[in-house]
N, C-alpha and C positions, 0 to 999 in steps of 0.2 A: 320794886326790884332796883338795886343800886347799880350804877355804871362805874366801872373801873377806868380812871383816866390818868394819864401821865401829865405832870406839870413841869414847866421850865424851872430849874433850880435857881435861876438868877432873877427872873421877873415874876414868877409864879403863874404865868399864863398857861392855860391848858394847851397841850400839843397833840397833834394827831398821832395815831398809832403808826409806828414805822416798822417796816419788815426787818426781821432779824437777819444778821449777816449769814451768808451761806457757809456751810462747813469749810473750815480752812481759812476763811477771810478774817482779818483782824476786826475787832469791834471798835467802831469810831466813838471815842469818849464824848464828842460833841453832838452825838445823835440825840441826846436828851435835851438839847437847847431848842428853844423856839426859833423860827426863821429870823426874827428881828435881832435876837441876841447872837445868833450864829453869824449873821452877815456883818455885825458890828466889828468883829475882829477877823473876818475872813479875808484872806489874800489869795486871789486866783493864781498869782504868779510869785514865785520866790526868785528874786534877781539879786546879783551881787552889786555892791555899791560902785565897783570899778573893776575893769579888766585890763591887765597889762599883757601885751603881746611882744615877745622877744624876737627880734628880727636881726639876721646877720646882715651887716651893712655891705659886705663884700659880695656874697652869693645870693642873698635874698631868702635863705632858708628860714623857717619858723621853728622855734623851740616848742615842742609839745611833749608833755610828760617829762621823761628824762633823756630825750634825744632830739636832734635837729632833723627837720623834714623839709625836703625840697618841694615847694608848692607851685613854682613856675608862674607866679603872679606878677603882673605889670604894676599893680598897686595893691594895697592891703585892705581895701574896703570889703572885698569878698571874703578875705580871711577874717576880718573883724566880724562880719555877719555870721560866719560859721562858728567862731569862738563864742559869740554871745548866745547863739542858738543852743550850743551844747551846755552853756552855763545856766540857762534859765530852766526852772522846774515848774510845771503846772500842777495844781492841786489834784489829788487822786479822785476827788468827788466830781470833778468837772467832766462833762460830756459834750460831744459835738464841738470840740475846741477848734477855733480858727484864730490864726495870728498872722501878723505882718510886721516887718522891720523896715524902717526908713533911716538909712545912714545919713549923717550930716558931717561933712568933712570940715572941721574947724581950722586945722592947719596941717602941716606935714606929719605931725606926730599925734594928733588928737582927732578922734572920730566920735561923735555923739550918736548913739543908737536909740532911735525912738521906736519903742515896741508897743504894739497894741494887741491885746488878747481878748477874745470873747468866747463864752461857753455857756452851758446850762448846768446849774447846780440847784438841786432840790426843786426841779421844774421851773427855776427862775433864771431868766437871761442875765448874765453877768458880763460886764466889760471892765477891763483894767488896762491902764497905760503906765509904762515904766520908762525911765530914761537911764541908760547905762553908758557912762563914758568909757571909751577905749583908748588906752595910751600905747603908742608904738615906741618900744624901747630898742634902739639900735646898738648892737654889739658885734663881736666877732665870734663865729662858731669855731668849734674845735678844729674842723677840717681846714678852714681858711687860715686859722692860726698856725697850723702845721705847715701849710704851703708857704705862708709869709716867712716862717722861720727856717725854710729850706730843709724841712724834715724829710728823710727817706729811709727806707728799710732795705732796699735792694738796688743794685746797679747792674745794668746789662751792658757789657762791654762788647762791641762788635769790631772784630778784627778779621784778617784774612790770612790764609796759609801761604807763607813765602811771597807775599805781595801786599800792596795797599788796596783796600776796597775802593771801587769806583764811586764817583758821586752818585750814580744811579742806584747802586746797592745801598749806600748809606741813606739816601732819600727814602727808598722802599722800606728799609729797616725801621726808620723813624716813623714812617706812616703806619706800619704794622703796629708799633707800640701805641701810638696815639689813637688809632681807630679801635684797638682792643680796649683801651682804658675808657674811651668814650662810650663804648657798648656797655661796659660795666657800670658806668655812671648812669646811663639811660635805664639800666635795670634796677637802679636805686642803691647802688653800692657807694655810699658816701666816703668810704675809706680809699677809694680808687682815684689816684691822680698822678700825673707826671710832674715831678718837682723840677726837673731840668733835662733837656736833651742838648748835648754839647758835642760839636765836632772837635776831635783831638788829632794830634799827629798820628796818622795811621789808622784812624777809625772813628767810632762814635761811642759816647757814653750816655746812657739813658738812666736817670735816677727815678725810682718808682716808690710809691708809698708803702707797699707791703711786699714781703718775700713771695707770697703766693702770686702776686701780680708779676713779679720779676720772672718767676719760673714759666708762667704762661706766655709771657712775651718772648722769652728765649725759645720756647718750644715752637712758637709760630714763625719766628724768623728762620729757624733751621728748616722747618717744614716747607717754607716758601722759597728760601734762597739756597738751601742745601747747607752742608757742613755739619758741625757738631758743637756741643758746649759742655763745659764743666762748671761746677759751682764750689765755692768755698766760703766759709764763715770768718768774720772778723769781730772780735769782742770790742764794743764801742763804749759801753757804760753799764751802770746798774740802775734799775728802777727804784722807786721809793720803798719797795718791799725787800730790796737787796737782791732781786733776781737779775741775772746777767742778761744783757740785751746785745744781740748780735746783728750785724749787717751782713747780708749775703751778696756776693758777687757772682754773676752768671757770665762766664767768659765764652762768648760765641766766636767760633773760628769758622769763617766762610771758606768754601772750597778753594783749592789752589788755582783752579782754572775756571773760566767763566763761559757761559754759552756764547757762541759766536767766535771764540778763539780757535785758531788753527795751531795744533801742537804736533810735535814729531816724537812719538814714544820710542824708547830704546828697544824696539823689537824687530827693526829692519823690515817692517811691512808697510811703511808709508805713513804720511801725515794724516791727522784726524781732525775733522771739524767738530768741535764740541757742541752737542745739542742740548744736553741737560746735565746738571750737577746735583740733582735731588736724589739722594741715595748714592748708588754707584755712578761714576762718570760714564755718560753715554755719548756716542757720536757716530760719524761716518768716515770711512777711509776716502780721502779725496782722490786716490789713485784708482780705486775700484768701485766705490759707492757702497761697499759692504758695511754692515753695522759693526760698531766697536763698543765694548763695555769693559771698564777696568775690573780686574779680578779682585776678590776679597783680599788676597795676599798683598795687593798693591795699596791697600788701605784707601781705596776709592780715588787715589790720585797718583798715577804712575809717573815715574821720572821721565821727563820729556822736555824738548826745547820748544820755546814759544816762537812761532814763525810769523804770526800776524793775526789779524782779525778779518771778519767779513767786511768791515768798513774799509779795510786796506785794499780790497779787491778792485780791479779796474775792468771795465767792459772793453773787450777786444774782438777782432774779427775771427770767426771760425773759417779757416781757409779750406780745409778738406778733412774728410773722414777716411783715414787710411785703412783701418780694419776694425774688428771688434775690440781691440785693445789700445788703439792709438788714433790720435787726431792731430791735425796741424792747426796752430793758431799763431796770430801775430804777437810777437813780443811787444808789450805796451810801451817799452822804453826804446828798443832798437828798431822796432817794426820789421824784424826779420821773422820769416816763417819758421816755427819750431815744432818739432814733434813731441807731444806730451801724452801722458796716460789718459785713457778714455774711461771715465767712471760711468757706471750704468745709468746715472741720472742725467747724463748729457743728452740733449735733444739734437739728433743728427741733422734736423732740418732748420735749426736755428741759424741766423746770420751772425749773431754775436753771442759771446759767453763771458761770464765774470771769471777773471783769473787772478790768482795771488802769486806774485813773484817774491821769492825769499831765498835765503841761502840754501834751502833744500831744492830749489828749482822753481819751475813754473807749473802751477796746478789749477785745474778747472774746479770752481766751486759751484754748488747748486744755486739755481736762480732764487729759490725760496725754500729753505730746508726746515723752517719752523724753529731755527736755532736761536732766534731773538737777536738782540744787539749786545754790545759789550758791557752794557749796564746790568746784565744779569736777568733779563726778561726772556726766559727760554721755555720751550715746550718739552714735554717728556718724550722719550723714544717710544 
């Protein structure tokens, strides 16, 4: 009885019968080789001769594929380990593979990666060591290049209606812009940045990287500080394909009055302490304490005289409560007892009250009305 045997086509040695590949698996052309011939040319690991990592010298981002990625690394050893790990390929026949990488920092731009792999191939333990040099190449990413070049696609102009914005309002508007951009950056938006935020005569100009960013910032400023905005486009250039490139200006107009101001509307019903300018203007009559809200017909800002602010108020003595409509207080300048209107927020048991003296007379203000200060930090009615 004859025995059918397979022989190695290279050395002629008999080889043991090997199982056929399962359905759907590719047939290994080297399966016909004996172990000695097979391992003569066997490589457990396929490794590149050299790896180059492109790093932005300004922001530290790493170029991967066709884009820049923020990695947040203090050094690039961990980045080099990750890049080498992705570049190495282990033979498909290997089982129970174990590996380790030992980085060696040669200088600021060179890291040697000592890689050791072990596995089981044809029931035989196999160990292989490879050395992969990693070169750190420093350049400038597209984002940092745009920032350095002063590139911007939108500008948010912050102004105020019939007045100059306060320093507090401009500080808050700039903070709104920078915090929103920082949030977008934290979410991975590398197109989001503030090119410049500059105080100008009568306001603030914030240059932003995209028109979408400009609109979002304008929306948030109006939402928090009140007012409204309009937008308009300006043709600035054409791109390499001949397409027109526009820059968009978002002109924010803050409200005419600020929380904390005392104004005298032209309705003969007494001065108003402004409490909020988000949406319609809201406040309280300082003669009665009744709520006030500008009507839609007044375009949220009625014609009125400015009388002063809460900061202008002085603490003075409450002399007497005459009746439900009047009290006597000392004039803070002449120290004469004067009869003034009694608003419903006045505490009749108080020893002193804040009063504002203006061309409209003497008026008692609330101790704490939630109206905020003249910088625009006000509460809603």
